[in-house]
Every structure is written in structure tokens, then in C-alpha cells.
C-alpha positions in Angstrom: 158.8 -230.4 -87.6 159.6 -233.9 -86.4 157.8 -233.2 -83.1 154.6 -232.2 -84.9 154.7 -235.4 -87.0 155.1 -237.5 -83.8 152.2 -235.7 -82.1 150.1 -236.3 -85.3 151.0 -240.0 -85.3 150.1 -240.4 -81.6 146.8 -238.7 -82.3 146.0 -241.0 -85.2 146.9 -244.0 -83.0 144.7 -242.9 -80.2 141.7 -242.6 -82.6 141.9 -246.4 -83.1 139.5 -248.4 -80.9 142.2 -250.7 -79.3 139.7 -252.6 -77.2 137.7 -253.5 -80.4 140.9 -254.6 -82.1 142.1 -256.7 -79.2 138.8 -258.6 -79.0 139.0 -259.4 -82.7 142.6 -260.6 -82.3 141.7 -262.7 -79.3 138.9 -264.5 -81.3 141.5 -265.0 -84.2 143.9 -266.7 -81.7 141.1 -269.0 -80.4 140.2 -269.8 -84.0 143.9 -270.7 -84.9 144.3 -272.9 -81.8 141.2 -274.9 -82.6 141.9 -275.0 -86.3 145.4 -276.4 -85.5 143.8 -279.2 -83.4 141.1 -279.9 -86.0 143.7 -280.3 -88.8 146.5 -282.1 -87.0 144.8 -285.4 -85.9 146.5 -288.8 -86.6 144.6 -289.1 -89.9 144.5 -285.5 -91.0 147.2 -285.3 -93.6 144.8 -284.1 -96.3 143.6 -281.1 -94.3 146.8 -280.1 -92.5 147.8 -277.5 -95.1 144.6 -275.7 -94.4 146.1 -274.3 -91.2 148.9 -272.7 -93.1 146.4 -271.3 -95.6 144.4 -269.8 -92.8 147.5 -268.0 -91.5 147.8 -266.5 -94.9 144.2 -265.4 -95.1 144.4 -264.0 -91.6 147.4 -261.9 -92.6 145.6 -260.6 -95.7 142.5 -260.1 -93.6 144.2 -257.8 -91.1 145.7 -255.8 -93.9 142.2 -255.4 -95.3 141.0 -254.4 -91.8 143.5 -251.6 -91.5 143.0 -250.4 -95.1 139.2 -250.2 -94.4 139.9 -248.4 -91.2 142.0 -245.7 -92.8 139.6 -245.2 -95.7 136.8 -242.7 -94.8 133.6 -244.8 -94.7 131.8 -241.9 -96.4 133.6 -243.0 -99.6 132.0 -246.5 -99.2 128.6 -244.8 -99.3 129.4 -243.1 -102.6 130.5 -246.3 -104.3 128.1 -248.8 -102.6 125.9 -249.1 -105.6 128.8 -250.1 -107.8 130.1 -252.6 -105.3 126.6 -254.1 -105.2 126.3 -254.3 -109.0 129.7 -256.0 -109.3 128.8 -258.6 -106.7 125.4 -259.2 -108.3 127.2 -259.7 -111.7 129.5 -262.2 -109.9 126.5 -264.1 -108.6 125.0 -264.2 -112.1 128.2 -265.5 -113.5 128.4 -268.2 -110.8 124.8 -269.3 -111.6 125.9 -270.2 -115.2 129.6 -270.8 -115.1 130.5 -271.4 -111.4 132.5 -274.2 -110.0 130.3 -277.1 -108.9 131.2 -278.9 -105.6 129.2 -281.0 -103.2 126.2 -280.6 -105.5 126.1 -276.8 -105.4 127.3 -274.2 -107.8 128.7 -271.4 -105.5 132.3 -270.7 -106.5 134.4 -269.0 -109.1 137.6 -270.9 -109.5 140.7 -268.8 -110.0 143.1 -271.8 -109.7 144.9 -270.6 -106.5 141.7 -269.5 -104.9 138.0 -270.3 -105.0 135.9 -267.2 -104.6 132.4 -267.4 -103.3 130.5 -264.3 -104.4 127.6 -264.9 -102.0 130.0 -264.2 -99.1 131.1 -260.7 -100.3 127.5 -260.0 -101.4 126.6 -259.9 -97.7 128.9 -256.9 -97.2 127.8 -255.3 -100.5 124.2 -255.6 -99.3 125.1 -254.0 -95.9 126.8 -251.0 -97.6 124.0 -250.3 -100.1 121.2 -250.8 -97.6 123.0 -248.5 -95.1 123.2 -245.8 -97.8 119.6 -246.2 -98.9 118.1 -246.4 -95.4 120.2 -243.5 -94.1 118.5 -241.2 -96.7 115.0 -242.4 -95.8 113.1 -239.7 -93.9 110.6 -241.7 -91.9 107.7 -240.6 -89.8 107.3 -241.6 -86.1 105.3 -244.6 -87.3 108.2 -246.0 -89.5 108.6 -246.7 -93.2 105.7 -247.5 -95.3 105.3 -249.6 -98.4 106.7 -246.8 -100.7 109.9 -246.4 -98.7 110.4 -250.2 -98.4 110.0 -251.0 -102.1 113.5 -250.3 -103.3 115.3 -251.8 -100.2 113.3 -255.0 -100.6 114.2 -255.2 -104.3 117.9 -254.7 -103.4 117.5 -257.6 -100.9 115.5 -260.0 -102.9 117.7 -260.0 -106.0 120.8 -261.6 -104.4 118.5 -263.7 -102.2 116.9 -265.3 -105.2 120.2 -265.9 -107.0 121.8 -267.5 -103.9 118.9 -269.8 -103.2 119.0 -271.0 -106.8 122.7 -272.1 -106.4 121.3 -273.8 -104.2 122.5 -272.3 -100.9 119.5 -271.8 -98.7 121.7 -271.2 -95.6 123.5 -268.2 -97.1 120.2 -267.0 -98.6 118.7 -266.9 -95.2 121.7 -265.0 -93.9 121.2 -262.3 -96.5 117.5 -262.1 -95.6 118.3 -262.0 -91.8 121.0 -259.3 -92.2 118.9 -257.1 -94.6 115.7 -257.6 -92.6 117.4 -256.7 -89.4 118.7 -253.5 -90.9 115.3 -252.6 -92.2 113.6 -253.3 -88.8 116.3 -251.2 -87.1 115.3 -248.3 -89.3 111.7 -248.9 -88.2 108.8 -250.2 -90.2 105.0 -249.5 -89.8 103.4 -252.1 -87.5 100.6 -252.7 -90.1 103.2 -253.8 -92.6 105.0 -256.0 -90.1 101.6 -257.7 -89.3 100.9 -258.3 -93.0 104.4 -259.8 -93.5 104.0 -262.2 -90.5 100.6 -263.4 -91.7 102.0 -263.8 -95.3 104.9 -266.0 -94.0 102.5 -268.2 -92.0 100.1 -268.6 -95.0 102.9 -269.2 -97.5 104.9 -271.7 -95.3 103.0 -274.8 -96.4 103.4 -273.9 -100.1 107.1 -273.1 -99.5 107.6 -276.5 -97.9 105.8 -278.4 -100.7 107.1 -276.5 -103.7 110.0 -274.3 -102.7 112.3 -276.6 -100.7 114.4 -279.3 -102.4 114.3 -282.8 -101.0 117.6 -282.6 -99.1 116.5 -279.3 -97.5 113.4 -281.0 -96.3 115.5 -283.8 -94.9 117.6 -281.4 -93.0 114.6 -280.0 -91.2 113.1 -283.4 -90.5 116.5 -284.6 -89.2 116.7 -281.5 -87.0 113.3 -282.6 -85.5 114.5 -286.2 -84.9 118.2 -286.9 -85.8 118.0 -290.4 -84.3 115.7 -291.6 -87.1 118.7 -291.9 -89.4 121.8 -291.9 -87.2 124.2 -293.1 -89.9 122.8 -290.9 -92.6 121.1 -287.5 -92.5 121.3 -287.4 -88.6 125.0 -288.3 -88.4 126.4 -284.8 -88.4 124.0 -283.5 -85.7 124.5 -286.5 -83.5 128.3 -286.4 -83.7 128.4 -282.7 -83.0 126.2 -283.0 -79.9 128.4 -285.8 -78.6 131.5 -283.7 -79.1 129.9 -280.7 -77.3 128.5 -282.7 -74.4 131.6 -284.8 -73.9 133.7 -281.7 -73.2 131.8 -281.2 -69.9 133.1 -278.3 -67.7 136.8 -278.1 -68.5 137.1 -280.1 -71.7 139.3 -283.0 -72.6 142.3 -280.9 -73.4 144.1 -279.5 -76.5 144.2 -282.1 -79.3 142.6 -284.7 -77.0 139.1 -284.6 -78.3 138.1 -288.0 -79.5 135.3 -286.9 -81.9 137.6 -284.5 -83.7 140.9 -286.3 -83.6 139.4 -289.6 -84.7 137.4 -287.9 -87.4 133.9 -288.8 -86.2 133.1 -285.1 -86.4 132.5 -283.9 -90.0 133.6 -280.6 -91.4 135.4 -280.0 -88.1 137.6 -277.2 -89.6 134.7 -275.1 -91.0 131.0 -275.5 -89.9 131.8 -277.5 -86.8 134.8 -275.7 -85.4 132.7 -274.7 -82.3 132.2 -278.4 -81.6 136.0 -278.9 -81.5 136.3 -275.9 -79.1 133.5 -277.3 -76.8 135.0 -280.8 -76.7 138.6 -279.8 -76.0 138.0 -276.7 -73.8 134.6 -277.5 -72.3 131.9 -275.2 -71.0 134.6 -272.8 -69.7 136.2 -272.4 -73.1 132.9 -272.1 -74.9 131.6 -269.4 -72.5 134.9 -267.5 -72.8 134.5 -267.4 -76.5 130.8 -266.4 -76.2 131.9 -263.7 -73.8 134.4 -262.3 -76.4 131.6 -262.2 -79.0 129.4 -260.4 -76.5 132.2 -257.9 -75.9 132.5 -257.4 -79.7 128.8 -256.6 -79.9 128.9 -254.2 -77.0 131.9 -252.3 -78.4 130.3 -252.4 -81.9 127.0 -250.9 -80.5 129.0 -248.2 -78.8 130.7 -247.3 -82.1 127.2 -247.2 -83.8 125.8 -244.9 -81.1 128.8 -242.5 -81.2 129.1 -242.5 -85.0 129.1 -239.0 -86.7 126.1 -239.7 -89.0 123.2 -242.0 -89.7 125.0 -243.8 -92.5 127.9 -244.7 -90.1 125.4 -246.0 -87.5 123.5 -248.1 -90.0 126.8 -249.5 -91.5 127.9 -250.5 -88.0 124.5 -252.1 -87.2 124.7 -254.0 -90.5 128.2 -255.4 -89.8 127.1 -256.4 -86.3 124.0 -258.2 -87.7 126.3 -260.0 -90.1 128.5 -261.3 -87.2 125.5 -262.0 -84.9 123.4 -264.0 -87.3 126.4 -266.1 -88.4 127.3 -266.8 -84.7 123.7 -267.5 -83.7 123.0 -269.9 -86.5 126.4 -271.7 -86.4 126.3 -272.3 -82.6 122.6 -273.1 -82.6 123.4 -275.6 -85.4 126.2 -277.5 -83.6 124.4 -277.8 -80.3 121.2 -279.1 -82.0 118.9 -276.1 -81.5 118.8 -275.2 -85.3 118.9 -277.3 -88.5 122.3 -277.9 -90.0 123.2 -275.4 -92.7 126.5 -274.4 -94.2 127.1 -271.3 -92.1 130.7 -270.6 -90.8 131.5 -269.2 -87.4 133.0 -265.7 -88.0 136.8 -265.3 -87.1 137.0 -269.0 -86.1 136.0 -271.2 -89.1 138.4 -271.9 -91.9 137.7 -270.1 -95.2 139.3 -267.4 -97.3 136.1 -265.7 -98.6 134.5 -265.7 -95.1 137.6 -264.4 -93.3 138.3 -261.6 -95.8 134.6 -260.5 -95.8 134.4 -260.6 -92.0 137.6 -258.6 -91.5 136.6 -256.1 -94.2 133.2 -255.6 -92.4 134.9 -255.2 -89.0 137.4 -252.8 -90.7 134.4 -250.6 -91.8 133.2 -250.6 -88.2 136.7 -249.6 -87.1 136.5 -246.8 -89.8 133.4 -245.4 -88.2 135.0 -245.6 -84.7 138.2 -243.9 -86.1 136.2 -240.9 -87.2 134.0 -240.4 -84.2 136.2 -237.6 -82.8 136.1 -235.5 -86.0 133.1 -233.5 -85.0 
């Protein structure tokens, strides 16, 4: 009896994708090293407790990861609509009663923790879109307008609420993740052409009437940050100085002048990659990028080997979540994209972001865990 239990335990352990888990763990370690440096400068007493908090969120995050791994992802498909509705309700609540900070109303304050519904909505959107799109029987030409109507409504509802907070960065993340999943499922070329033309035609009106003044300033600053080096261009300039000054090998752990002397803003969240580049240079930056690439390759392998279409789309959705956050965050800190409040997955400080990311990766792990069942 004991022998059969041991054999079963070894079989369960072998079903885990250990390479996938090790890559996530390695990125967590890099994140903690850089967060420690970012929060332990000579004048960092007010942010030092954040490192301890991140340890707590990381512990909870790994618990969530393994819980999601052990739960059959098919169950997620059955309850996806309810998870989406609950998150949509949380977004509506935030719109009217949410905590206001830094001019935005994005959080629900629980006292010991500030919950940001727009973060978990990304995962809820992935779950529901994966379920809906997996049931779409498309022709060789792709989905038409009829098949796209419901997925687009599902996408546009949270997008509109998040942009209203205002949080254009997170809204664009929702659009990028949902749009990528829809394109992956395949859309008719005629519809894609119409969408591209509509975006080009609507862009001037969106600039004039859709964007707030500070959002316009971010784009203008991106085009020419030196026009206002002490104002709107300050963050971009300081970030590029930090990245460039790291050179090939970096200045060394806790020796980055931009981060340690607090020239670099939001160094523990949005600009954590700037801290990494300054202290560990091109080598450290590329090693981190390499780990992200390994994560994507392993994730795509899981998607390809999944037992059904829903598992494949769920995997693709989670990978899109990680990719777009990484792409926008790194592009932002090196000056290739406008600065928006998008964290770097697994590295930036933040409870909502960490738990959402680990839950999403746990769902990917759940797909991998069940690839041998058939």
C-alpha cells in the first residue's frame, strides 16, 4: 500500500514542468535582489518595509501558483463567466467608491491591503475569452463580425471602465491581451483591414477629445523629453541615464547612483528594470531578458501540447499578459515607449500584480500538469 502511494506521488511530481517552475523562481530571485537594492538606499527608510511585504506577497503568490496547478483548468472554464462578472462588479464599485491616490481612482482599500480590480480583471478576461473563443467554430478565413461581437463586448466593457478611472496604461494592456487572443484565433482579413483604417481615421479625434491633458503630455514628452527636463521629461531622462550608466557589467549591487541617491522615480515598481540595468549592466539585463524568453518558449510548448483548445488559448492568454507587460515596461524605461504605469511581471513590487501574475502562471502550469492525461 505504501509503495503504491510513493509511486503515485512520484508520478504526480514528474507531471510538474520543473523547467517552467525554475525559470519563474529565477526571475523572482532577480526581482528580490533588485527590490532590496531599490529600497535600502541611504534615504530609503520610508520604502524599506516594502521589501518585507514583497516577501509576503511572493509566499502567497507561490501558494496560489501551486493551488492553480493542482486545480483542473477545465473547472476554470466552467466558472470563467462568474469570475468575470465579479471583477466587473469590483471595477464598477471602484469607479464610484474606490480609493483615490495620485489623481486616479483605481483601488479598493481593505485597510491592510489595497486591491486593484483592474489587475485581476486581466486574468478574468483571459479566462472568459479563452472559453468563448475555444467554442468558436471558424472557417479557414477566420472569424467574421458575427463571431467577434460577443468577445469584443467582453473586452470593451472593462476597457471602458479602466480608462475612466483614469488608467489608460492598464486599459491598453487589456486591449492588447484581448486583441492578441482574438488574432491568435484568426480573424478575416477584411475585418482587420477595416479595423486598421478605423483606427487611423479615429486617431486625430481620440487625441483631441479622448485623451486627458496629462496623457497628451506623456506622449509629447516621449517625443522630446528634453523640452521639460525637470517636469514631465524628468522620469524618462533619469531612467535612460540609469540604464546607460550601467554599461556592460554595471556599477555593482547597491552602487547605482541614480537609484541609491533617489534620482530615479518609482524605482521599486515601474522602474525596477532601470535599477537592474544600472547595477548589473548589459549582461544582467540580457540575462533577465533571456529568462523571460525561456519562459515564453516553455509556455508556448505547454500551449502546443495542451489536451484541448481551451487549454491552448488559456496558455496563450497568460503568455500575452506577461509579454505585453514586459514589452511595454522595458520599452518605457529605455525610452522607446511613452511612460505609463505598467509593472514588470515577477520583478516589480506590488501585491495585486504579483498575485495575478502567479495565478496566471499557475493556470499555465495546470495545463502542463494535465498534458499526459490523454
